[in-house]
C-alpha positions in Angstrom: 0.0 0.0 0.0 1.3 3.4 -0.9 1.3 6.5 1.3 -1.7 8.8 1.5 -1.0 11.6 -1.0 0.8 14.7 0.4 -1.0 18.0 0.1 1.2 19.6 -2.6 0.9 23.0 -4.1 -0.9 21.6 -7.1 -3.4 19.8 -4.9 -3.9 22.8 -2.8 -4.8 25.0 -5.9 -7.5 22.3 -6.7 -9.2 22.7 -3.4 -12.7 24.4 -3.8 -11.7 27.3 -1.5 -8.8 28.2 -3.6 -10.5 27.6 -6.9 -13.0 30.3 -5.9 -10.0 32.7 -6.0 -9.4 31.9 -9.7 -5.7 31.0 -9.2 -3.2 31.5 -12.0 0.3 30.1 -11.8 2.7 32.7 -13.3 6.1 31.3 -12.3 7.7 28.1 -10.9 5.2 25.7 -12.4 7.8 22.9 -12.3 7.7 22.9 -8.5 3.9 22.5 -8.1 4.3 19.0 -6.8 6.3 20.1 -3.7 4.5 19.1 -0.5 3.2 21.8 1.8 4.2 21.5 5.4 2.1 24.5 6.6 0.3 27.6 5.5 1.1 31.1 6.7 -0.6 34.4 5.9 1.1 37.8 6.5 2.0 41.2 5.2 5.3 42.0 6.8 8.3 42.9 4.5 10.6 40.6 6.5 8.2 37.7 6.7 10.7 35.3 5.2 12.7 35.5 8.4 9.7 34.1 10.2 9.4 30.9 8.1 11.1 27.6 8.8 10.6 25.8 5.4 7.8 24.1 3.6 5.3 26.9 4.0 2.8 28.3 1.5 2.6 32.0 2.0 -0.7 33.9 1.5 -0.5 37.7 1.1 -2.1 40.8 -0.5 1.4 42.1 -1.3 1.5 45.0 1.2 5.0 43.9 2.4 6.5 43.2 -0.9 7.4 46.7 -1.9 7.0 48.8 -5.0 10.6 48.9 -6.3 12.1 46.1 -8.3 15.0 45.6 -5.8 12.5 45.2 -2.9 10.5 42.7 -4.9 13.6 40.7 -5.8 14.8 40.8 -2.2 11.4 39.6 -0.9 11.4 36.6 -3.2 15.0 35.8 -2.4 14.2 35.8 1.4 11.3 33.3 0.9 13.4 31.0 -1.3 16.3 31.0 1.2 13.9 30.0 4.0 12.5 27.1 2.0 9.0 28.5 1.2 7.2 26.2 -1.3 4.8 28.8 -2.9 3.9 32.5 -2.8 0.1 33.2 -3.4 -0.8 36.9 -3.9 -4.3 38.2 -4.0 -4.6 40.9 -6.6 -6.6 44.1 -6.1 -5.3 45.5 -2.8 -1.7 46.3 -3.9 -1.2 44.9 -7.4 -3.6 44.8 -10.3 -1.1 42.5 -12.0 2.0 40.9 -10.6 5.1 43.1 -11.5 7.6 41.6 -14.0 10.6 41.9 -11.6 8.7 39.8 -9.0 7.7 37.2 -11.6 11.3 37.0 -12.9 12.7 36.6 -9.4 10.2 33.8 -8.6 11.1 32.0 -11.9 14.8 32.4 -11.2 14.4 30.8 -7.7 12.0 28.1 -8.9 9.4 29.4 -6.4 5.8 28.7 -7.5 4.1 32.2 -7.8 0.3 32.2 -7.9 -2.0 35.2 -8.5 -5.6 35.1 -7.1 -7.9 37.2 -9.3 -10.8 36.9 -6.9 -11.0 37.8 -3.3 -11.2 34.8 -0.8 -10.8 34.6 3.0 -7.3 33.5 3.8 -8.5 31.9 7.0 -10.7 29.5 5.0 -7.6 28.6 2.8 -5.4 27.9 5.8 -8.2 25.9 7.5 -8.8 23.7 4.4 -5.1 23.0 3.7 -4.3 22.3 7.4 -7.2 19.9 7.5 -5.7 18.0 4.6 -2.3 18.0 6.3 -3.6 16.7 9.6 -5.7 14.1 7.8 -2.7 12.9 5.8 -0.6 12.6 9.0 -3.4 10.7 10.8 -3.7 8.3 7.9 0.1 7.8 7.9 -0.1 7.1 11.7 -2.9 4.6 11.2 -1.0 2.8 8.4 2.2 2.7 10.6 0.2 1.1 13.4 -1.3 -1.4 11.0 2.2 -2.4 9.7 3.5 -2.8 13.2 0.5 -5.0 14.2 1.0 -7.2 11.1 4.8 -7.7 11.6 4.4 -8.2 15.4 1.6 -10.7 14.7 3.9 -12.7 12.4 6.6 -12.9 15.1 4.1 -13.9 17.7 2.8 -16.6 15.4 6.3 -18.0 15.2 6.8 -17.2 11.5 10.3 -15.7 12.2 12.6 -13.1 10.6 12.5 -14.6 7.1 8.7 -14.1 7.0 9.0 -10.6 8.3 11.5 -9.7 5.6 9.3 -11.3 2.9 6.3 -9.2 4.1 8.4 -6.1 4.0 9.7 -6.9 0.5 6.1 -7.3 -0.6 5.1 -3.9 1.0 8.1 -2.2 -0.6 8.0 -4.1 -3.9 11.7 -4.6 -3.6 14.1 -7.2 -2.2 15.2 -6.7 1.5 18.4 -8.0 3.1 19.5 -8.3 6.7 23.2 -7.8 7.5 25.1 -8.2 10.7 27.5 -5.4 11.9 30.3 -6.9 9.9 28.2 -6.8 6.7 27.6 -10.5 6.5 24.3 -11.5 5.0 22.0 -13.1 7.6 18.7 -13.4 5.7 16.7 -11.9 2.9 13.1 -11.5 1.7 11.9 -11.2 -1.9 8.7 -9.6 -3.3 6.2 -11.7 -5.3 7.3 -12.3 -8.9 11.0 -11.6 -8.3 13.0 -13.6 -10.7 16.6 -12.3 -10.4 19.5 -13.5 -8.3 19.1 -12.0 -4.9 22.8 -12.3 -4.1 23.5 -10.2 -7.2 21.1 -7.5 -6.0 22.6 -7.6 -2.5 26.2 -7.2 -3.9 25.1 -4.1 -5.9 23.0 -2.7 -3.0 25.8 -2.9 -0.5 28.3 -0.9 -2.5 27.4 2.1 -0.4 29.3 0.5 2.5 28.4 -0.2 6.1 26.0 2.4 7.4 25.3 3.8 3.9 23.2 2.9 1.0 24.0 2.9 -2.8 21.8 4.8 -5.2 18.4 3.1 -5.6 18.6 1.6 -2.1 17.5 2.5 1.4 18.7 1.2 4.7 17.6 1.2 8.4 19.8 0.3 11.4 19.0 -2.8 13.3 20.1 -3.1 17.0 21.8 -6.4 17.6 22.4 -7.7 21.1 26.0 -8.6 21.9 27.4 -6.2 19.3 28.8 -2.7 19.8 27.6 -1.7 16.3 24.3 -2.1 14.6 23.4 -4.4 11.7 21.0 -3.0 9.0 18.1 -3.7 6.8 19.0 -3.0 3.2 16.4 -2.5 0.5 17.5 -2.8 -3.2 16.0 -2.0 -6.6 13.8 0.9 -5.4 11.5 2.1 -8.2 10.4 4.7 -7.3 12.2 5.8 -4.2 10.6 5.2 -0.8 7.5 7.1 0.0 6.5 8.1 3.5 4.6 4.9 4.3 7.4 2.8 2.9 9.9 4.6 5.2 7.6 3.9 8.1 7.4 0.2 7.1 11.2 -0.1 6.9 11.6 1.5 10.4 8.9 -0.6 11.9 10.4 -3.7 10.5 13.9 -2.8 11.8 12.5 -2.6 15.3 10.6 -5.9 15.0 13.7 -7.7 13.6 15.8 -6.3 16.4 13.4 -7.7 19.0 13.3 -11.0 17.1 17.1 -11.2 17.2 17.1 -10.4 20.9 14.5 -13.2 21.4 16.6 -15.6 19.3 19.7 -14.7 21.3 17.7 -15.3 24.5 16.7 -18.7 23.3 20.3 -19.4 22.4 21.5 -18.4 25.8 18.8 -20.5 27.5 19.9 -23.5 25.4 23.6 -22.9 26.2 22.8 -22.6 29.9 20.7 -25.7 29.9 23.5 -27.7 28.3 25.9 -26.2 30.8 23.7 -27.2 33.7 23.9 -30.8 32.4 27.7 -30.7 32.7 27.7 -29.0 36.1 25.2 -31.6 37.4 27.4 -34.4 36.0 30.5 -32.9 37.5 28.8 -32.5 40.9 27.6 -36.1 40.9 23.9 -35.3 40.6 23.4 -37.5 37.5 23.5 -41.2 38.1 26.0 -43.2 35.9 23.2 -45.1 34.2 21.6 -41.7 33.2 24.6 -40.1 31.7 23.9 -41.2 28.1 20.3 -39.9 28.3 21.5 -36.6 29.7 24.0 -36.1 26.9 21.3 -36.8 24.3 19.1 -34.2 26.0 22.1 -31.7 25.9 22.4 -32.0 22.1 24.4 -35.1 21.2 22.7 -37.0 18.4 23.8 -40.4 19.7 25.3 -41.9 22.9 29.1 -42.1 22.4 31.2 -45.1 23.3 33.7 -42.9 25.1 33.9 -39.2 26.1 36.9 -36.9 26.4 36.5 -34.4 29.2 38.2 -31.0 28.8 38.3 -27.9 30.9 39.4 -24.5 29.7 39.9 -21.8 32.3 39.9 -18.3 30.7 42.7 -15.9 31.4 42.5 -13.9 34.7 42.0 -10.6 32.9 38.8 -11.9 31.1 35.8 -9.6 31.5 32.8 -11.0 29.6 29.1 -11.0 30.1 27.1 -14.2 30.5 25.6 -13.7 27.1 29.1 -13.6 25.5 30.0 -16.8 27.2 26.8 -18.5 26.1 27.4 -17.5 22.5 31.1 -18.6 22.7 30.1 -22.1 24.1 27.4 -22.5 21.5 29.8 -21.6 18.7 32.5 -23.9 20.1 30.1 -26.8 20.0 29.2 -26.1 16.4 32.9 -25.8 15.4 33.8 -29.1 17.1 30.9 -30.8 15.3 32.1 -29.5 12.0 35.4 -31.2 12.7 33.8 -34.5 13.4 33.9 -34.1 17.1 30.3 -33.9 18.5 30.5 -32.2 21.9 28.5 -30.7 24.7 29.9 -27.4 26.0 28.9 -25.4 29.0 30.0 -23.8 32.3 29.0 -23.2 35.8 26.9 -20.0 36.0 29.1 -17.1 36.7 32.2 -19.2 36.2 35.2 -18.6 33.9 35.9 -22.2 33.0 34.5 -23.9 30.0 33.5 -27.5 30.4 33.4 -29.9 27.5 32.6 -33.6 26.8 33.8 -34.6 23.4 32.4 -37.8 21.9 35.1 -40.3 20.8 34.8 -43.5 18.8 37.8 -45.1 20.6 40.7 -44.2 22.9 43.1 -44.0 20.0 41.3 -40.8 18.8 42.1 -38.9 22.0 45.4 -37.3 20.9 44.1 -35.8 17.7 40.9 -34.8 19.4 42.7 -32.9 22.2 44.8 -31.0 19.7 41.8 -29.9 17.6 39.7 -29.1 20.6 42.4 -27.0 22.3 42.9 -25.1 19.1 39.2 -24.3 18.7 38.8 -23.4 22.3 41.5 -20.8 22.2 40.3 -19.4 18.8 36.7 -19.1 20.1 37.7 -17.5 23.4 39.7 -14.9 21.5 37.0 -14.2 19.0 34.1 -14.0 21.5 35.6 -13.0 24.8 38.8 -11.1 23.7 42.5 -11.8 23.4 43.0 -11.8 27.2 40.7 -14.8 27.6 42.7 -16.9 25.1 46.2 -15.8 25.8 45.9 -16.5 29.5 43.7 -19.6 29.1 44.6 -23.0 30.7 43.3 -26.0 28.8 43.4 -29.4 30.5 42.5 -32.7 28.8 41.2 -35.5 30.9 41.3 -39.2 30.2 39.1 -40.9 27.6 36.5 -42.5 29.8 33.3 -44.5 29.7 30.1 -42.7 30.4 29.8 -44.0 33.9 33.1 -42.3 34.8 32.5 -39.1 32.8 31.5 -37.0 35.9 34.5 -37.9 37.9 36.9 -37.3 35.0 35.3 -34.0 34.1 35.6 -32.9 37.7 39.3 -33.8 37.7 39.8 -31.9 34.5 38.2 -28.8 35.9 40.1 -28.9 39.2 43.4 -29.6 37.3 42.7 -26.5 35.1 42.4 -24.4 38.2 45.6 -25.9 39.7 47.5 -25.3 36.4 46.7 -21.6 36.2 50.0 -20.8 37.9 52.0 -22.7 35.3 53.6 -21.1 32.2 51.3 -21.0 29.2 51.2 -24.0 26.9 48.7 -25.2 24.3 47.2 -27.8 26.7 48.0 -29.9 29.8 47.4 -33.5 30.3 45.5 -34.3 33.5 47.9 -37.2 34.2 50.7 -34.7 34.7 48.8 -32.5 37.2 47.6 -35.1 39.8 49.9 -33.8 42.6 49.1 -30.2 41.8 45.4 -30.9 41.7 45.6 -32.6 45.1 47.5 -29.7 46.6 45.2 -27.1 45.0 42.2 -28.9 46.6 43.8 -28.4 50.0 44.7 -24.7 49.4 42.6 -23.6 52.3 44.0 -26.3 54.7 45.9 -24.6 57.5 48.0 -27.8 58.1 49.2 -27.8 54.5 50.1 -24.1 54.7 52.0 -24.8 58.0 53.8 -27.7 56.3 55.1 -25.5 53.5 56.2 -22.8 56.0 57.9 -25.3 58.3 59.9 -27.0 55.4 60.8 -23.8 53.5 60.6 -21.1 56.1 64.4 -20.6 56.7 65.1 -20.4 53.0 62.3 -17.9 52.4 63.5 -15.8 55.3 67.1 -15.9 53.9 66.0 -14.7 50.5 64.1 -11.8 52.0 67.2 -10.5 53.7 69.9 -11.3 51.2 70.6 -10.0 47.7 71.3 -13.5 46.3 68.1 -15.6 46.5 68.5 -19.3 46.9 64.9 -20.4 46.4 65.2 -20.3 42.5 68.2 -22.6 42.8 66.2 -25.2 44.8 63.3 -24.9 42.3 65.7 -25.5 39.4 67.3 -28.5 41.2 63.8 -30.1 41.7 62.7 -29.3 38.2 65.7 -31.2 36.9 65.1 -34.2 39.1 68.0 -33.6 41.4 70.5 -33.8 38.6 73.2 -31.2 39.4 74.8 -31.0 36.0 71.4 -30.3 34.3 70.7 -27.7 37.1 74.0 -25.9 36.5 73.2 -25.6 32.8 69.7 -24.4 33.5 71.1 -21.7 35.8 74.1 -20.9 33.6 76.4 -21.6 36.6 79.7 -23.5 36.8 79.6 -26.6 39.1 81.6 -25.0 41.8 79.2 -22.0 42.1 76.2 -24.4 42.1 77.7 -26.7 44.8 78.3 -23.6 47.0 74.7 -22.6 46.7 73.4 -26.2 47.4 75.6 -26.5 50.5 74.2 -23.2 51.8 70.6 -24.5 51.2 71.4 -27.7 53.0 72.7 -25.8 56.0 69.7 -23.4 56.1 67.1 -26.2 55.8 68.9 -28.9 57.6 68.4 -31.4 54.7 70.4 -33.7 52.5 69.8 -32.8 48.9 71.1 -36.2 47.8 68.3 -38.0 49.7 65.3 -38.7 47.3 62.8 -38.8 50.1 63.9 -35.3 51.3 63.9 -34.0 47.7 60.3 -35.2 47.4 59.4 -33.4 50.6 60.9 -30.2 49.4 59.2 -30.6 46.0 55.7 -31.0 47.6 56.4 -28.1 49.9 57.3 -25.8 47.0 54.1 -26.8 45.1 52.0 -26.3 48.2 53.5 -22.8 48.7 52.2 -21.8 45.3 48.6 -22.4 46.4 48.7 -21.5 50.1 50.8 -18.4 49.8 
């Protein structure tokens, strides 16, 4: 449906009240189809300064002036202020319109109309204003109708494609929905469209993000989770949008934004529900016999023979909303599925550790699956949560396990990821290499464990606080190299004599024999415990 016709200068001159004035267009006839915003009557010489654009001016000519220069200046003032027509009633001042006035109106393309019969200006303004208000009311009603129709489609579950198709029908042109990056999300076509929609889209988008190429129109679409807006893009406009079409485009952009918000909400709820399955499994609230059924409910298409638990703890500097996490986990699951690794991904509400169970065919698949999953986890965290989340992430792979053991293995992977956060970054950690750290991390609040670390290492820590040459790094290097002194000297870039001197000093401070494996083990455990107890 097209817009109700605007009240133009031409239509105004056809109204009965103006026809009684016997109007004659003497200049600017090519601008008679310009819409009238308002009607003003006045006789002041400076009346142009009182206008704001779009007015038809009614006058008897008393303020125009008798000299040619005054007449030209009068018309110039009206044109500069955007007046759409000058209507002069003959008889009071002019018997005929003076040539300089007519020439000035022609030069400025200002419709100039002579009324050869007297009519009341108040009746003219009333008639035209009634037409303007009626047109605005019809436009408002049509806008409300469009909104009801589009909203009804969404409430009926027809979705965004149906809304775009309805808009394309209203506008008689193809409509495209783009995300903030300019990626095509969906489109709608008018009845009878037989071209290639992608070709039309490529041509229409030449105007660039936020702009529209000739023959197109665009409206911004708010998109949850994005700093920038997407847009609705209309192509092949013939003729350009009228007022109702503009209203339809704006109404549709709002409805689509709400629909996208609703879709995101559904996606978040789905991601959170899958996360709750993993949390319940990790916390032991799902019986071993029910694990397969729970994984099917969480999105796996079939019950796997084995599962690979993974936990990915985001970097400490990560700042991300729940919605961002939900989108990231949803995307991660899709990416893994695309690589032939069906998976359930989730997290504990408010947490910063992603939990995954990846379906495996057999145990031999574990190595390749871990490499792929770790790579996708880091890429997804970087893309959705920021570089800090990926760069500081700790990824831990558990053992390939039967479904009955999935909960326990997933819990070990999550705890191991927390314990490994103090380690230097690496692509991923194997849970088998973190057993001791996980055990000590789980006792991080145990006063006895903290006292053990202080008792074993206290004299050495006190020494390092008071002396310029710290000995604790030497002990750490010795333990990291399995007590091998030659390897330790190379790691510290020391000659053997210097290393032996330091080791002797450590033995004296701690009262230990660094050649005793049992005492070395005690020192190793104490050092690890100190990392978690402070």
